[in-house]
C-alpha positions in Angstrom: 151.3 75.0 214.6 148.2 74.1 216.5 146.5 70.9 216.1 142.9 70.5 217.3 141.0 67.1 217.7 137.3 67.3 218.1 135.7 64.4 220.1 132.1 63.5 218.7 129.8 60.8 218.9 126.1 60.1 219.9 125.2 61.4 223.4 126.2 59.0 226.3 128.9 57.3 224.7 131.4 58.7 227.1 132.8 61.9 225.3 132.9 64.3 228.2 134.4 61.7 230.3 137.3 61.0 227.7 137.9 64.8 227.5 138.1 65.2 231.4 140.5 62.1 231.5 143.0 63.8 228.4 142.6 67.4 230.1 142.3 66.9 233.7 139.5 69.3 233.6 136.1 68.8 235.1 133.2 69.4 232.8 129.8 67.8 233.3 129.5 64.1 232.3 126.0 63.2 232.6 123.3 60.4 232.0 121.4 62.3 229.8 121.8 63.9 226.0 123.4 67.2 225.2 125.1 67.5 228.9 127.5 69.2 226.8 126.1 72.2 224.8 129.1 74.8 224.1 132.2 73.0 223.1 134.8 72.5 225.9 138.6 72.8 225.1 141.6 71.9 226.8 145.6 71.5 225.8 146.8 68.3 226.1 151.1 67.7 225.9 152.1 65.0 223.3 154.1 62.2 225.1 157.8 62.3 223.9 160.2 60.5 225.6 162.9 62.4 223.7 162.2 65.8 225.1 162.8 64.8 228.6 165.9 63.1 227.5 167.2 66.0 225.8 166.8 68.1 228.9 168.4 65.5 231.1 171.6 66.7 229.3 170.7 70.2 228.8 169.5 70.6 232.1 167.1 73.7 231.4 165.2 76.0 233.7 162.2 75.2 231.3 160.8 72.0 229.4 158.1 72.8 226.6 156.3 69.8 225.1 154.4 69.7 221.7 150.5 70.4 222.6 147.3 69.1 220.8 144.0 70.9 221.6 141.0 68.7 222.3 137.4 69.9 221.8 134.8 68.4 223.5 131.6 68.8 220.9 128.2 68.1 221.6 126.6 64.8 221.2 124.9 64.4 217.7 121.6 62.5 217.1 119.8 61.7 213.7 118.5 64.1 211.7 121.2 66.5 213.3 122.0 67.9 209.5 118.1 69.2 209.3 118.6 70.5 212.7 117.4 67.9 215.1 119.1 68.1 218.9 121.9 70.7 218.3 122.4 69.8 215.0 123.7 72.7 212.9 125.5 74.0 216.0 127.3 70.8 216.4 128.1 70.7 212.8 129.6 74.0 213.1 132.1 73.1 215.7 133.4 70.4 213.7 134.2 72.7 210.8 137.4 74.1 212.3 138.9 71.1 213.8 142.0 69.3 212.1 140.8 65.7 212.8 137.9 63.9 214.2 138.0 61.7 217.3 135.0 59.4 217.1 134.3 57.9 220.3 131.6 54.9 219.8 129.8 53.1 222.5 130.7 49.4 223.1 130.1 48.8 226.9 127.1 47.9 228.0 125.3 49.7 230.9 121.3 49.6 231.5 121.7 52.9 233.9 123.1 54.8 230.8 121.0 55.5 228.5 121.8 54.8 224.6 119.5 57.3 222.4 119.3 54.3 220.0 118.3 51.8 222.6 120.6 49.2 221.5 124.6 49.0 221.3 125.5 48.6 217.4 129.1 50.6 216.8 128.6 49.8 213.2 125.1 51.6 212.9 126.4 54.7 215.0 129.6 55.3 213.0 127.3 54.9 209.7 124.7 57.4 211.6 127.4 60.0 212.0 129.0 59.5 208.9 125.4 60.0 207.0 124.9 63.6 209.1 128.1 65.0 208.0 127.3 63.8 204.5 124.1 65.2 204.4 125.9 68.6 205.8 128.4 68.1 203.2 126.2 67.9 200.2 124.2 71.0 201.2 127.6 73.0 201.4 128.7 71.4 197.8 125.3 72.5 196.3 125.4 76.0 197.5 128.9 76.5 196.2 128.0 74.5 192.5 125.2 77.1 192.1 127.1 80.1 193.0 129.9 79.3 190.3 127.5 77.2 187.5 127.1 80.0 185.2 130.2 81.8 185.7 132.3 78.3 184.9 130.8 78.4 181.2 133.2 81.6 180.6 136.3 80.8 183.2 138.3 77.7 183.0 139.4 77.5 186.2 135.9 77.6 187.7 135.2 75.1 185.0 137.5 72.6 186.6 136.3 73.4 189.8 132.7 72.4 188.8 133.7 69.2 187.3 135.5 68.2 190.5 132.5 69.4 192.6 130.1 67.4 190.5 132.2 64.1 190.9 132.9 64.8 194.7 128.8 65.3 195.0 128.2 62.4 193.2 130.4 60.3 195.5 128.7 62.0 198.6 125.1 61.4 197.2 126.2 57.6 197.2 127.0 57.8 201.1 130.6 57.9 200.5 132.4 60.2 202.9 134.7 62.9 201.2 137.8 61.2 202.8 137.5 58.5 200.9 137.4 60.3 197.6 140.7 61.0 195.7 141.9 64.6 196.0 142.7 66.4 193.1 146.2 66.7 191.5 145.9 70.2 190.6 147.1 72.6 193.5 144.3 74.9 193.0 141.8 72.5 193.1 143.1 71.1 196.2 143.1 74.6 197.7 139.4 75.1 196.6 138.4 71.7 198.2 140.2 72.4 201.3 138.4 76.1 201.7 135.0 74.4 201.7 135.9 72.6 205.2 133.9 69.6 204.0 132.9 67.6 207.6 133.3 64.3 205.8 136.6 65.3 204.2 138.4 65.1 207.6 140.5 62.4 208.8 138.9 59.9 211.6 140.6 58.3 214.6 137.8 56.0 216.1 138.2 55.1 219.7 135.9 52.3 220.8 134.6 52.8 224.5 134.8 49.0 225.8 135.5 47.4 229.0 136.8 44.5 226.6 140.2 45.6 225.4 140.7 42.9 223.3 137.6 44.3 221.2 138.2 44.0 217.6 135.5 46.2 215.2 134.9 44.4 212.0 133.4 47.5 210.1 134.0 48.4 206.8 137.0 51.3 206.4 137.6 51.2 210.1 141.3 51.1 209.9 142.6 53.7 212.6 141.1 53.1 215.9 142.0 52.8 219.7 140.0 50.7 222.3 139.9 52.2 225.5 138.0 51.6 228.8 137.2 55.5 229.0 136.1 55.2 232.7 139.5 53.5 233.8 141.6 56.0 231.9 139.8 58.6 233.9 140.7 56.7 237.2 144.3 56.7 236.1 144.6 60.3 235.3 143.2 61.1 238.6 146.1 59.3 240.2 149.2 60.7 241.5 152.6 60.4 239.7 153.8 57.5 242.1 150.5 56.0 242.1 150.2 56.2 238.4 153.6 54.8 237.9 153.0 51.8 240.1 149.6 50.9 238.7 151.5 50.9 235.0 154.4 48.7 236.4 152.0 46.3 238.2 149.8 45.8 234.8 152.7 46.1 232.6 151.6 48.9 230.6 153.9 51.2 228.6 151.8 53.8 227.8 148.5 54.6 228.9 145.3 54.5 226.4 145.1 58.2 226.3 149.0 58.8 225.6 147.9 56.4 222.6 145.1 58.7 221.5 147.6 61.7 221.8 150.3 60.2 219.5 148.0 58.5 217.0 146.3 62.0 216.1 149.5 63.5 215.9 150.7 60.7 213.6 147.6 60.7 211.5 148.1 64.0 210.4 151.6 63.5 209.3 152.9 65.9 212.0 156.5 65.5 213.4 158.7 67.2 216.2 161.9 69.1 216.0 163.5 70.5 219.0 165.5 73.9 220.2 167.4 73.2 223.4 169.6 75.2 225.7 170.0 76.2 229.4 166.9 78.5 229.3 164.4 76.1 227.5 164.0 72.5 225.8 161.2 73.0 223.7 159.4 70.6 221.0 157.7 72.1 218.0 155.1 70.8 215.7 155.4 70.9 211.9 154.3 68.7 209.0 156.3 66.2 207.5 158.2 67.6 204.5 158.7 71.1 205.6 161.8 73.0 204.8 164.2 74.4 207.4 163.1 78.1 206.6 159.3 77.1 207.4 160.2 75.2 210.3 162.3 78.5 211.5 159.1 80.6 211.0 157.2 78.4 213.5 159.5 79.9 216.0 159.3 83.4 214.7 158.6 84.9 211.2 161.9 87.0 211.4 163.7 83.3 211.4 162.1 82.5 208.1 162.0 85.6 206.4 166.1 86.7 207.4 167.0 82.7 207.4 170.7 81.8 206.6 171.3 78.2 207.7 170.4 75.6 210.1 172.8 73.8 212.3 171.3 70.3 212.6 172.0 67.5 215.2 170.5 64.4 215.1 168.8 63.6 217.9 170.6 59.9 218.7 173.9 61.9 218.2 172.9 64.3 220.9 172.5 61.6 223.4 175.4 59.4 222.4 177.7 62.3 222.5 176.3 63.8 225.8 175.1 67.5 224.6 176.0 69.8 221.8 179.3 70.6 222.0 180.7 67.3 221.9 178.5 66.3 219.1 179.7 69.0 217.4 183.5 68.1 217.8 182.4 64.8 216.5 181.3 66.2 213.3 177.7 65.1 214.0 176.4 68.7 213.7 175.6 69.7 210.2 175.0 73.0 208.5 172.2 73.2 206.3 170.6 75.1 203.8 167.1 76.4 202.4 166.4 73.1 200.9 166.9 71.0 203.8 163.7 68.8 204.7 163.6 68.8 208.5 163.4 65.3 210.0 161.3 64.1 213.0 163.9 64.3 216.2 166.3 67.3 214.6 167.6 69.5 217.4 168.2 72.8 215.5 169.8 76.0 216.0 168.7 78.6 213.3 171.0 81.2 211.8 169.3 84.2 210.7 170.3 87.7 209.6 
């Protein structure tokens, strides 16, 4: 399964620099609003030391990590929901991402213009939340108007109408949809998801600051990372040896960019399982709670449709016994059926008809 992360924020906060650092691309990063017009996208591997430790045992010809797609979206300005700046175009680009990575400017630099003229992270966060909410209000009103008359004679539509009106009430009070409890009814959950509400998406806040000890005191901001985006860009441009030496010298275990990728992955409840052999060791992305047949279907639909069983070895056992054969001889490979819930780090061989 794919994971897409949309990088959003006001103009001139460092979005394109962050995107370039993550993806090692070279898109325009300029000191004026809307340097990015059409969204740029790039694939970033998910850092996972387990993959390479498995490979050190299996010695495959190829190693394939799980990946995340990052999308650099045009800067948002006040009244974007009414079409200001690149408003509606910007908002349409957010609609299909899985998670929003909201880059917030904290750094001071008189040579880089702030569109609101002053540095105020809380104001900037609220500004963008407001624009997302206003667009969602428009979406909800359209849906409510479409079903209102029909709901009188349709029980399911009547339930949906009640849910939408409750959600609309929260939005009108300035509360993003992500803070409004999801309905317990599966049908209503699917209907809500089908609206692709912008303020319903999870948000990872990244504060772009030269002070890495910065702590935001902002309501509802719990999932966040503080980065010096320019320094991260410089690190990403180093050779492998230079990067290793730099990280040892400054006692850095993970770069800020690695933390961004891993955090986005975990916020969506995603985990990895592995397949291994002499041809390839590969990480596969699934959601927590995924059954063995569904996980098999990520590799190939026939594996799911003709699923028989899954041979499963825990990562720790695979490493401890130096490979699949020894682990199996010591009873560490289990045969699991259709009800098995795949765990993070499982190494699996699927049996299928």
